[in-house]
C-alpha atoms as an extended CHARMM CRD file, in Angstrom:
* protein
*
       231  EXT
         1         1  UNK       CA             97.1480000000       88.7700000000      133.7980000000  PROA      1               0.0000000000
         2         2  UNK       CA            100.0970000000       88.2300000000      136.0950000000  PROA      2               0.0000000000
         3         3  UNK       CA            101.6620000000       91.5840000000      136.9620000000  PROA      3               0.0000000000
         4         4  UNK       CA            105.4660000000       91.6670000000      136.9570000000  PROA      4               0.0000000000
         5         5  UNK       CA            107.5420000000       94.7970000000      137.3840000000  PROA      5               0.0000000000
         6         6  UNK       CA            110.9600000000       95.9720000000      138.5670000000  PROA      6               0.0000000000
         7         7  UNK       CA            110.8240000000       97.9530000000      141.8150000000  PROA      7               0.0000000000
         8         8  UNK       CA            113.8480000000      100.0200000000      140.7760000000  PROA      8               0.0000000000
         9         9  UNK       CA            112.0310000000      101.0320000000      137.5950000000  PROA      9               0.0000000000
        10        10  UNK       CA            108.9970000000      101.9830000000      139.6990000000  PROA      10              0.0000000000
        11        11  UNK       CA            111.1820000000      104.1780000000      141.9340000000  PROA      11              0.0000000000
        12        12  UNK       CA            112.8370000000      105.8450000000      138.9300000000  PROA      12              0.0000000000
        13        13  UNK       CA            109.6740000000      106.3590000000      136.8670000000  PROA      13              0.0000000000
        14        14  UNK       CA            106.2930000000      105.4580000000      138.3770000000  PROA      14              0.0000000000
        15        15  UNK       CA            104.4280000000      102.3490000000      139.4370000000  PROA      15              0.0000000000
        16        16  UNK       CA            102.1520000000      102.4720000000      136.3920000000  PROA      16              0.0000000000
        17        17  UNK       CA            105.0450000000      102.8790000000      133.9660000000  PROA      17              0.0000000000
        18        18  UNK       CA            106.9160000000      100.0320000000      135.6700000000  PROA      18              0.0000000000
        19        19  UNK       CA            103.8920000000       97.7400000000      135.3340000000  PROA      19              0.0000000000
        20        20  UNK       CA            103.5070000000       98.5750000000      131.6550000000  PROA      20              0.0000000000
        21        21  UNK       CA            107.2280000000       98.0290000000      130.9700000000  PROA      21              0.0000000000
        22        22  UNK       CA            107.0840000000       94.7580000000      132.8990000000  PROA      22              0.0000000000
        23        23  UNK       CA            104.2790000000       93.5370000000      130.6320000000  PROA      23              0.0000000000
        24        24  UNK       CA            106.1870000000       94.7350000000      127.5790000000  PROA      24              0.0000000000
        25        25  UNK       CA            109.3230000000       92.7860000000      128.4870000000  PROA      25              0.0000000000
        26        26  UNK       CA            107.6080000000       89.5980000000      129.6700000000  PROA      26              0.0000000000
        27        27  UNK       CA            104.4640000000       89.1950000000      127.5840000000  PROA      27              0.0000000000
        28        28  UNK       CA            104.5350000000       91.3540000000      124.4650000000  PROA      28              0.0000000000
        29        29  UNK       CA            105.4350000000       89.3270000000      121.3580000000  PROA      29              0.0000000000
        30        30  UNK       CA            106.1240000000       92.4410000000      119.2220000000  PROA      30              0.0000000000
        31        31  UNK       CA            103.1610000000       91.8110000000      116.9410000000  PROA      31              0.0000000000
        32        32  UNK       CA            101.3170000000       94.8640000000      115.5630000000  PROA      32              0.0000000000
        33        33  UNK       CA             98.2560000000       95.7120000000      117.6340000000  PROA      33              0.0000000000
        34        34  UNK       CA             95.7210000000       98.5010000000      118.0480000000  PROA      34              0.0000000000
        35        35  UNK       CA             95.4250000000      100.7940000000      121.0500000000  PROA      35              0.0000000000
        36        36  UNK       CA             92.0280000000       99.3550000000      122.0990000000  PROA      36              0.0000000000
        37        37  UNK       CA             93.7860000000       95.9950000000      122.5440000000  PROA      37              0.0000000000
        38        38  UNK       CA             96.1530000000       97.6210000000      125.0420000000  PROA      38              0.0000000000
        39        39  UNK       CA             93.1850000000       99.0950000000      126.8660000000  PROA      39              0.0000000000
        40        40  UNK       CA             91.6700000000       95.6130000000      127.0520000000  PROA      40              0.0000000000
        41        41  UNK       CA             94.9370000000       94.0830000000      128.3090000000  PROA      41              0.0000000000
        42        42  UNK       CA             95.0840000000       96.6810000000      131.0920000000  PROA      42              0.0000000000
        43        43  UNK       CA             91.3430000000       96.4570000000      131.7800000000  PROA      43              0.0000000000
        44        44  UNK       CA             91.9750000000       97.0070000000      135.4880000000  PROA      44              0.0000000000
        45        45  UNK       CA             93.0230000000      100.5910000000      134.6350000000  PROA      45              0.0000000000
        46        46  UNK       CA             90.8620000000      103.3050000000      133.1890000000  PROA      46              0.0000000000
        47        47  UNK       CA             91.4410000000      103.8520000000      129.4640000000  PROA      47              0.0000000000
        48        48  UNK       CA             92.6570000000      107.3950000000      130.1610000000  PROA      48              0.0000000000
        49        49  UNK       CA             95.4080000000      105.9840000000      132.3820000000  PROA      49              0.0000000000
        50        50  UNK       CA             96.6060000000      103.6070000000      129.6550000000  PROA      50              0.0000000000
        51        51  UNK       CA             96.8580000000      106.5220000000      127.2080000000  PROA      51              0.0000000000
        52        52  UNK       CA             98.6560000000      108.6200000000      129.8330000000  PROA      52              0.0000000000
        53        53  UNK       CA            101.2500000000      105.8900000000      130.4810000000  PROA      53              0.0000000000
        54        54  UNK       CA            101.8680000000      105.4320000000      126.7430000000  PROA      54              0.0000000000
        55        55  UNK       CA            102.2670000000      109.1670000000      126.2400000000  PROA      55              0.0000000000
        56        56  UNK       CA            104.6120000000      109.5670000000      129.2020000000  PROA      56              0.0000000000
        57        57  UNK       CA            106.8870000000      106.7280000000      128.0780000000  PROA      57              0.0000000000
        58        58  UNK       CA            106.9880000000      108.1480000000      124.5430000000  PROA      58              0.0000000000
        59        59  UNK       CA            107.8710000000      111.5790000000      125.9070000000  PROA      59              0.0000000000
        60        60  UNK       CA            110.7200000000      109.9970000000      127.8670000000  PROA      60              0.0000000000
        61        61  UNK       CA            111.8440000000      108.3050000000      124.5920000000  PROA      61              0.0000000000
        62        62  UNK       CA            111.8610000000      104.9850000000      126.4550000000  PROA      62              0.0000000000
        63        63  UNK       CA            108.9940000000      103.6330000000      124.3830000000  PROA      63              0.0000000000
        64        64  UNK       CA            108.9090000000      103.9450000000      120.6110000000  PROA      64              0.0000000000
        65        65  UNK       CA            105.6210000000      103.3800000000      118.8190000000  PROA      65              0.0000000000
        66        66  UNK       CA            105.6260000000      102.6630000000      115.0910000000  PROA      66              0.0000000000
        67        67  UNK       CA            102.1440000000      103.3190000000      113.6760000000  PROA      67              0.0000000000
        68        68  UNK       CA            100.7410000000      102.4870000000      110.2520000000  PROA      68              0.0000000000
        69        69  UNK       CA             97.8490000000      103.8530000000      108.2140000000  PROA      69              0.0000000000
        70        70  UNK       CA             95.4900000000      101.1050000000      109.4210000000  PROA      70              0.0000000000
        71        71  UNK       CA             95.7630000000      102.0540000000      113.0800000000  PROA      71              0.0000000000
        72        72  UNK       CA             98.1320000000       99.2570000000      114.0860000000  PROA      72              0.0000000000
        73        73  UNK       CA            101.2430000000       99.9850000000      116.1110000000  PROA      73              0.0000000000
        74        74  UNK       CA            104.3820000000       98.1020000000      117.1300000000  PROA      74              0.0000000000
        75        75  UNK       CA            106.0710000000       98.8320000000      120.4440000000  PROA      75              0.0000000000
        76        76  UNK       CA            109.8410000000       98.7650000000      121.0050000000  PROA      76              0.0000000000
        77        77  UNK       CA            112.1030000000       99.9450000000      123.7860000000  PROA      77              0.0000000000
        78        78  UNK       CA            114.9400000000      102.4070000000      123.3910000000  PROA      78              0.0000000000
        79        79  UNK       CA            117.6280000000      100.5160000000      125.2860000000  PROA      79              0.0000000000
        80        80  UNK       CA            119.8420000000      103.5690000000      125.9030000000  PROA      80              0.0000000000
        81        81  UNK       CA            117.0320000000      105.7390000000      127.2660000000  PROA      81              0.0000000000
        82        82  UNK       CA            115.6810000000      102.8480000000      129.3530000000  PROA      82              0.0000000000
        83        83  UNK       CA            119.0060000000      102.2410000000      131.0750000000  PROA      83              0.0000000000
        84        84  UNK       CA            119.8400000000      105.9330000000      131.4760000000  PROA      84              0.0000000000
        85        85  UNK       CA            116.5330000000      106.7600000000      133.1710000000  PROA      85              0.0000000000
        86        86  UNK       CA            116.0010000000      103.6130000000      135.2410000000  PROA      86              0.0000000000
        87        87  UNK       CA            119.5340000000      102.4820000000      136.0410000000  PROA      87              0.0000000000
        88        88  UNK       CA            118.5430000000       98.9740000000      134.8830000000  PROA      88              0.0000000000
        89        89  UNK       CA            119.7020000000       97.1240000000      131.7780000000  PROA      89              0.0000000000
        90        90  UNK       CA            117.0670000000       96.9970000000      129.0840000000  PROA      90              0.0000000000
        91        91  UNK       CA            115.1210000000       93.7090000000      129.0830000000  PROA      91              0.0000000000
        92        92  UNK       CA            116.5850000000       91.5640000000      126.3170000000  PROA      92              0.0000000000
        93        93  UNK       CA            113.3030000000       90.2340000000      124.9530000000  PROA      93              0.0000000000
        94        94  UNK       CA            111.8700000000       93.6900000000      124.3640000000  PROA      94              0.0000000000
        95        95  UNK       CA            114.9710000000       94.9110000000      122.5910000000  PROA      95              0.0000000000
        96        96  UNK       CA            115.0910000000       92.1250000000      120.0230000000  PROA      96              0.0000000000
        97        97  UNK       CA            113.9500000000       92.9070000000      116.4710000000  PROA      97              0.0000000000
        98        98  UNK       CA            110.7830000000       91.3070000000      115.1450000000  PROA      98              0.0000000000
        99        99  UNK       CA            111.8520000000       88.7290000000      112.5490000000  PROA      99              0.0000000000
       100       100  UNK       CA            109.6680000000       86.8690000000      110.1050000000  PROA      100             0.0000000000
       101       101  UNK       CA            110.4070000000       83.2980000000      109.0460000000  PROA      101             0.0000000000
       102       102  UNK       CA            112.5720000000       84.3640000000      106.0910000000  PROA      102             0.0000000000
       103       103  UNK       CA            114.8370000000       86.4760000000      108.2980000000  PROA      103             0.0000000000
       104       104  UNK       CA            115.1100000000       83.6470000000      110.8340000000  PROA      104             0.0000000000
       105       105  UNK       CA            116.1780000000       81.2650000000      108.0650000000  PROA      105             0.0000000000
       106       106  UNK       CA            118.7390000000       83.7540000000      106.7820000000  PROA      106             0.0000000000
       107       107  UNK       CA            120.0930000000       84.2820000000      110.2930000000  PROA      107             0.0000000000
       108       108  UNK       CA            120.3810000000       80.5310000000      110.9040000000  PROA      108             0.0000000000
       109       109  UNK       CA            122.1850000000       80.0810000000      107.5710000000  PROA      109             0.0000000000
       110       110  UNK       CA            124.6340000000       82.9240000000      108.1720000000  PROA      110             0.0000000000
       111       111  UNK       CA            125.4170000000       81.8990000000      111.7450000000  PROA      111             0.0000000000
       112       112  UNK       CA            126.3130000000       78.3960000000      110.5680000000  PROA      112             0.0000000000
       113       113  UNK       CA            129.5160000000       79.6090000000      108.8510000000  PROA      113             0.0000000000
       114       114  UNK       CA            132.6420000000       81.5410000000      109.8040000000  PROA      114             0.0000000000
       115       115  UNK       CA            132.4790000000       83.6060000000      106.6170000000  PROA      115             0.0000000000
       116       116  UNK       CA            133.2540000000       87.2490000000      107.4540000000  PROA      116             0.0000000000
       117       117  UNK       CA            130.4550000000       88.5630000000      105.2350000000  PROA      117             0.0000000000
       118       118  UNK       CA            127.9850000000       86.1720000000      106.8350000000  PROA      118             0.0000000000
       119       119  UNK       CA            129.0240000000       87.4280000000      110.2580000000  PROA      119             0.0000000000
       120       120  UNK       CA            128.2860000000       90.9780000000      109.1270000000  PROA      120             0.0000000000
       121       121  UNK       CA            124.9390000000       89.9020000000      107.6940000000  PROA      121             0.0000000000
       122       122  UNK       CA            124.0680000000       88.1080000000      110.9430000000  PROA      122             0.0000000000
       123       123  UNK       CA            124.7730000000       91.3050000000      112.8580000000  PROA      123             0.0000000000
       124       124  UNK       CA            122.7690000000       93.3260000000      110.3370000000  PROA      124             0.0000000000
       125       125  UNK       CA            119.7060000000       91.0840000000      110.7430000000  PROA      125             0.0000000000
       126       126  UNK       CA            119.9940000000       90.7130000000      114.5060000000  PROA      126             0.0000000000
       127       127  UNK       CA            120.4450000000       94.3970000000      115.2930000000  PROA      127             0.0000000000
       128       128  UNK       CA            119.1250000000       96.4210000000      112.3560000000  PROA      128             0.0000000000
       129       129  UNK       CA            116.5230000000       94.4160000000      110.4120000000  PROA      129             0.0000000000
       130       130  UNK       CA            113.5980000000       96.4800000000      111.7020000000  PROA      130             0.0000000000
       131       131  UNK       CA            115.4060000000       99.7430000000      110.8880000000  PROA      131             0.0000000000
       132       132  UNK       CA            116.0020000000       98.4930000000      107.3400000000  PROA      132             0.0000000000
       133       133  UNK       CA            112.3010000000       97.7240000000      106.9330000000  PROA      133             0.0000000000
       134       134  UNK       CA            111.3270000000      101.0790000000      108.4830000000  PROA      134             0.0000000000
       135       135  UNK       CA            113.5840000000      102.9210000000      106.0240000000  PROA      135             0.0000000000
       136       136  UNK       CA            111.9690000000      101.1560000000      103.0610000000  PROA      136             0.0000000000
       137       137  UNK       CA            108.4990000000      102.0310000000      104.3900000000  PROA      137             0.0000000000
       138       138  UNK       CA            109.4810000000      105.6890000000      104.8220000000  PROA      138             0.0000000000
       139       139  UNK       CA            110.7200000000      105.7620000000      101.2330000000  PROA      139             0.0000000000
       140       140  UNK       CA            107.3520000000      104.5530000000       99.9380000000  PROA      140             0.0000000000
       141       141  UNK       CA            107.4390000000      100.7410000000       99.7250000000  PROA      141             0.0000000000
       142       142  UNK       CA            104.5790000000       98.7320000000      101.1820000000  PROA      142             0.0000000000
       143       143  UNK       CA            105.3920000000       96.4540000000      104.1190000000  PROA      143             0.0000000000
       144       144  UNK       CA            105.0110000000       93.3060000000      101.9870000000  PROA      144             0.0000000000
       145       145  UNK       CA            107.2650000000       94.7130000000       99.2530000000  PROA      145             0.0000000000
       146       146  UNK       CA            109.8210000000       95.9110000000      101.8240000000  PROA      146             0.0000000000
       147       147  UNK       CA            110.1110000000       92.4210000000      103.3420000000  PROA      147             0.0000000000
       148       148  UNK       CA            110.3620000000       90.7550000000       99.9370000000  PROA      148             0.0000000000
       149       149  UNK       CA            112.9760000000       93.3010000000       98.8880000000  PROA      149             0.0000000000
       150       150  UNK       CA            115.0550000000       92.6430000000      102.0170000000  PROA      150             0.0000000000
       151       151  UNK       CA            114.8840000000       88.9000000000      101.3680000000  PROA      151             0.0000000000
       152       152  UNK       CA            116.1900000000       89.3950000000       97.8060000000  PROA      152             0.0000000000
       153       153  UNK       CA            118.8490000000       91.8180000000       99.0830000000  PROA      153             0.0000000000
       154       154  UNK       CA            120.1880000000       89.2650000000      101.5750000000  PROA      154             0.0000000000
       155       155  UNK       CA            120.2710000000       86.5010000000       98.9460000000  PROA      155             0.0000000000
       156       156  UNK       CA            122.1000000000       88.7460000000       96.4710000000  PROA      156             0.0000000000
       157       157  UNK       CA            124.6980000000       90.1060000000       98.8920000000  PROA      157             0.0000000000
       158       158  UNK       CA            125.4790000000       86.7770000000      100.5510000000  PROA      158             0.0000000000
       159       159  UNK       CA            126.0860000000       85.1490000000       97.1590000000  PROA      159             0.0000000000
       160       160  UNK       CA            129.0810000000       87.4160000000       96.4290000000  PROA      160             0.0000000000
       161       161  UNK       CA            131.3850000000       87.4800000000       99.4990000000  PROA      161             0.0000000000
       162       162  UNK       CA            134.3890000000       88.7340000000       97.5250000000  PROA      162             0.0000000000
       163       163  UNK       CA            132.4920000000       91.8660000000       96.5360000000  PROA      163             0.0000000000
       164       164  UNK       CA            130.5840000000       92.7090000000       99.7040000000  PROA      164             0.0000000000
       165       165  UNK       CA            132.7450000000       91.5020000000      102.5970000000  PROA      165             0.0000000000
       166       166  UNK       CA            134.0070000000       95.0430000000      103.2670000000  PROA      166             0.0000000000
       167       167  UNK       CA            130.9800000000       96.9850000000      101.9940000000  PROA      167             0.0000000000
       168       168  UNK       CA            128.7270000000       99.3630000000      103.9010000000  PROA      168             0.0000000000
       169       169  UNK       CA            125.6550000000       97.1290000000      103.8570000000  PROA      169             0.0000000000
       170       170  UNK       CA            123.2980000000       99.7870000000      105.2170000000  PROA      170             0.0000000000
       171       171  UNK       CA            124.3160000000      102.2610000000      102.5000000000  PROA      171             0.0000000000
       172       172  UNK       CA            123.9460000000       99.5590000000       99.8670000000  PROA      172             0.0000000000
       173       173  UNK       CA            120.4530000000       98.7520000000      101.1990000000  PROA      173             0.0000000000
       174       174  UNK       CA            119.4360000000      102.3830000000      100.6530000000  PROA      174             0.0000000000
       175       175  UNK       CA            120.6950000000      102.1600000000       97.0740000000  PROA      175             0.0000000000
       176       176  UNK       CA            118.8110000000       98.8750000000       96.6550000000  PROA      176             0.0000000000
       177       177  UNK       CA            115.5600000000      100.4450000000       97.9170000000  PROA      177             0.0000000000
       178       178  UNK       CA            116.0120000000      103.3960000000       95.5470000000  PROA      178             0.0000000000
       179       179  UNK       CA            116.4100000000      101.0300000000       92.5850000000  PROA      179             0.0000000000
       180       180  UNK       CA            113.3660000000       99.0450000000       93.6790000000  PROA      180             0.0000000000
       181       181  UNK       CA            111.2720000000      102.2140000000       93.7470000000  PROA      181             0.0000000000
       182       182  UNK       CA            112.4310000000      103.2140000000       90.2700000000  PROA      182             0.0000000000
       183       183  UNK       CA            111.5240000000       99.7930000000       88.8580000000  PROA      183             0.0000000000
       184       184  UNK       CA            108.0070000000       99.8750000000       90.2900000000  PROA      184             0.0000000000
       185       185  UNK       CA            105.2320000000      100.5670000000       87.7340000000  PROA      185             0.0000000000
       186       186  UNK       CA            103.6240000000      103.9740000000       87.9740000000  PROA      186             0.0000000000
       187       187  UNK       CA            100.5110000000      104.0290000000       90.1410000000  PROA      187             0.0000000000
       188       188  UNK       CA             97.3860000000      106.1580000000       89.9370000000  PROA      188             0.0000000000
       189       189  UNK       CA             97.7640000000      107.2300000000       93.5380000000  PROA      189             0.0000000000
       190       190  UNK       CA            101.0050000000      109.0980000000       94.3000000000  PROA      190             0.0000000000
       191       191  UNK       CA            103.3010000000      107.5200000000       96.8620000000  PROA      191             0.0000000000
       192       192  UNK       CA            103.6760000000      109.2460000000      100.1940000000  PROA      192             0.0000000000
       193       193  UNK       CA            107.2730000000      108.4030000000      101.1120000000  PROA      193             0.0000000000
       194       194  UNK       CA            109.9850000000      110.9890000000      101.7390000000  PROA      194             0.0000000000
       195       195  UNK       CA            111.4830000000      110.3660000000       98.3000000000  PROA      195             0.0000000000
       196       196  UNK       CA            108.1100000000      110.9190000000       96.5850000000  PROA      196             0.0000000000
       197       197  UNK       CA            107.4340000000      114.0990000000       98.5770000000  PROA      197             0.0000000000
       198       198  UNK       CA            110.8420000000      115.5310000000       97.6200000000  PROA      198             0.0000000000
       199       199  UNK       CA            110.2590000000      114.7180000000       93.9480000000  PROA      199             0.0000000000
       200       200  UNK       CA            106.7770000000      116.2940000000       93.9970000000  PROA      200             0.0000000000
       201       201  UNK       CA            108.1980000000      119.3970000000       95.6610000000  PROA      201             0.0000000000
       202       202  UNK       CA            110.9250000000      119.6730000000       93.0170000000  PROA      202             0.0000000000
       203       203  UNK       CA            108.3900000000      119.2340000000       90.2220000000  PROA      203             0.0000000000
       204       204  UNK       CA            106.1640000000      121.9420000000       91.7270000000  PROA      204             0.0000000000
       205       205  UNK       CA            109.1020000000      124.3480000000       92.0090000000  PROA      205             0.0000000000
       206       206  UNK       CA            110.1370000000      123.6750000000       88.4070000000  PROA      206             0.0000000000
       207       207  UNK       CA            106.5690000000      124.1800000000       87.1770000000  PROA      207             0.0000000000
       208       208  UNK       CA            106.2690000000      127.4770000000       89.0580000000  PROA      208             0.0000000000
       209       209  UNK       CA            109.5950000000      128.7120000000       87.6830000000  PROA      209             0.0000000000
       210       210  UNK       CA            108.6590000000      127.8450000000       84.0810000000  PROA      210             0.0000000000
       211       211  UNK       CA            105.2680000000      129.5250000000       84.4540000000  PROA      211             0.0000000000
       212       212  UNK       CA            106.8910000000      132.6990000000       85.7490000000  PROA      212             0.0000000000
       213       213  UNK       CA            109.4320000000      132.6850000000       82.9270000000  PROA      213             0.0000000000
       214       214  UNK       CA            106.5890000000      132.3150000000       80.4250000000  PROA      214             0.0000000000
       215       215  UNK       CA            104.7430000000      135.2660000000       81.9200000000  PROA      215             0.0000000000
       216       216  UNK       CA            107.8990000000      137.3790000000       81.8910000000  PROA      216             0.0000000000
       217       217  UNK       CA            108.4570000000      136.4810000000       78.2410000000  PROA      217             0.0000000000
       218       218  UNK       CA            104.8990000000      137.4460000000       77.2760000000  PROA      218             0.0000000000
       219       219  UNK       CA            105.2170000000      140.7490000000       79.0900000000  PROA      219             0.0000000000
       220       220  UNK       CA            108.4630000000      141.4850000000       77.2910000000  PROA      220             0.0000000000
       221       221  UNK       CA            107.0860000000      140.7720000000       73.8180000000  PROA      221             0.0000000000
       222       222  UNK       CA            103.5130000000      142.0600000000       74.1230000000  PROA      222             0.0000000000
       223       223  UNK       CA            104.0120000000      145.4940000000       75.6150000000  PROA      223             0.0000000000
       224       224  UNK       CA            104.3120000000      148.0280000000       72.8190000000  PROA      224             0.0000000000
       225       225  UNK       CA            106.5050000000      150.9940000000       73.4730000000  PROA      225             0.0000000000
       226       226  UNK       CA            105.5810000000      154.1000000000       71.5290000000  PROA      226             0.0000000000
       227       227  UNK       CA            107.6890000000      157.1650000000       71.0890000000  PROA      227             0.0000000000
       228       228  UNK       CA            106.2680000000      160.5500000000       70.3790000000  PROA      228             0.0000000000
       229       229  UNK       CA            107.3040000000      162.2300000000       67.1520000000  PROA      229             0.0000000000
       230       230  UNK       CA            108.5060000000      165.7840000000       67.1610000000  PROA      230             0.0000000000
       231       231  UNK       CA            106.5260000000      168.0760000000       64.9210000000  PROA      231             0.0000000000
């Protein structure tokens, strides 16, 4: 592999971190990958060094690693932390969201008009599409369902410019995700999103409260109080 790095980044951080960030900005296509693949890419380093560089960049909040249950991760740069700690502007390619073909088609369609709502939707896709997907995943949707849901959301919103031109699209997306979750059929395995955990916690608290009330009621009715009679 051809090694490319910024000398100013190396002076601000370290040579190893600069090399890794150089690869990230020039060669990484933002596809999900597993850590052993990174070790193979940087085969000229010891595996322990690759892990150390990843950990150090995460601790600096320059590198953000989104991991899933299957061991895949997606790497993105925190532009603000990158510039603050290196003095260099964040590489543009690394800071762009990962877009599937549907999002690219939406973006192309919205950018082709001067419609104010379409301008807002273009900005939403270009700058926040990954955050929208991440939110849906945290709430309990699968990645495939989250992407399909976002596609439907964009079609629905863009079809009604008079209604949504001045709307908070991010807030409406959260409402849309909530409705999608409620419409999903019940599953045998409980979901593990934040919403599901909150609901399970509330159900547990309610169950505990009712059980205690039942015990208190039994104690009140079952204990017989006797009074002694005077002779």
